[in-house]
Phi, psi and omega in degrees: 000134175286329178274131178262147179228140172253123178259133182237118175269144189227148167294137183223164171070026179238155173272151179307129181085353182291322178260115189299335182263009184239122175267342181295145175254015183237086177301142176277178180256350184147233181254119178267153179237133176234139171283146184232128181257110184281357176282325181230359180080013184282140175250137181227120179299135179267347184087353180278129178227125174261106182289132181199153180286109172041066172282080191268353173225123178245131183233125179268133179293149179306335177277001176066009183267338190231147173240134173246134181237139174276164167248098184278085180268159182205167176297335180300330180254018173086011178283128181284159178301144179083007182245125174193161185213156166231150178230138178253147179226149171270135180267116182273163186296337180265010178087000178276159181247131178251117183295135176255305180197162173238132181233145179287141180258344183089010180181163182273176175064047178283079186282344185207143174221138179212156176267149172286178188294341181270346184075010185255356179222141178256130181252127188225142174274155171233078192304310188284335176268349177079039180210183176228163180224149176243130178229136177297147177225127180269111183287356175270322184248341183081010178284141178254128181272179180286156184304133177256341178204138181212065175294146174254149177263169176222161177110182183204176178232182184284341179280114188290337181274310188267342189233036181284348181201173175297139174221081176296120184255325181227155180211146181201147175267147176294129182293347183238004181208180180267016177283145178237136181242130178241115183275111185258106181297331183280335184246358181060035180229153165257113179278126184251138181226162167250129176266125175279112187289351178269326187243341184080012177279156179243136174248122182296141173243181182294130177292154175253113181272127181254182183301128179306132180086004184282328179066067178299137188237317187209173183215147177223139182253136175290143185288327183246327177275153174272069185222143177229154184239115180262116176281130177247130186277316191280338179243006173068034184237165166247133175257116176273130184236132163289147179249114180264131185293340178266320187249353179089226186281139177228105181300133178233350178198143171232129185225134179284142184255347182271160176295151175304135179081004179300134177231107185253348188305313184256012181292136186297340179267003183268097177264001180280348176057045176207171181299323179235165180213061180290158180237222187275170178221168173204158176265153171288165186298329180275348183079013182271346182219150178237141182240134183226132179278119176261091177294159183076311173288343179054056180211167170246125175273132182249129181238147171270137183260125177294123184294343183271311186239356179080003178292158188253145172229131182297135183243309182198177177219140180232138183285141168267179179299149177306139178062024189300307190043051184301143183260322185209165180207157181204159175274152173277167183301332181279346182075012182265349186224151168248127176254135189236132172267104184263096191303303187277348172267002176054050180204164167247130182246143182240124181244134177276135182265129172283117186296338183269320186255342185079357181298155186248147173223128182300124177256324180195156177221135178227143178296128175209101187300126179050050180296127182248332180202157181220139176225141186236135174231000000 
């Protein structure tokens, strides 16, 4: 498509204060659509809204024809254990979404969904039940099949509030192998699996233990280096990992993303109930810079990536909207902009990337109530 569109998923259907990790008092309606101009970074509301229950993670299929949205349901809103859903949509040329199907995931708290490297399987977290699920995906029709694997994790971490049980928050397939990584905030581990591309079954591999209390949340893979970046929520760090084809992730660096002296535990905007409350990260299109959302500090930390080993060096910091508590971010297709879903500021922010330094400059901001994620095609 020559025209670009930004889709913004929002938390919906809650009363103010009902979701303990949400400060916004403006529930969204579902998935909003904006036209996006890659010449200047401008966002324009199209007025199109796809109503859905809390589509807090949006994933574009590699063929760019389909969008999958999670339904992040929880016990806070009366959803019983073992109930969860994902929905697939066809992306039309005018930016509208045509619903294809909704499929059960086998559990609540579907905080993340990603495709394996073939695009034929959907990988989903079940945060509140402490497990993950695999579902077949037809790249021709966009249909999602029934769950083929649903392993549960075990264990806990040192934080009695956030880590009393397993809480898989992020999941991703290795872009060059059939390995699957599940970042478990509750156990301080990255659980590794092998995905059978014929059946959708998962075979457990050796877990990767990270620093106790770090709370791993998400992962990003470098496009050219065999390096991955694990975002940790509870200690505000990124763990840089070499990727071994036989054993998976090998941590080689841990770097704090927050300013020196940051104190977040008793901050009135800290709904993460920990000393830090980091969110997601992403790499620049060239792989030369890495971006990490520092919630409560309301900033994005910018790092330079070493072209030899992928290690990070702090470069700069850019402020987000006041009270942002941004949840997610993504690059636009041109690689010139980072778009941020600033949940508690009820907006989507677009930042222009300086290609030489990686520094950010605000290009546009648009109202999006309780924005949780943004995806651009």
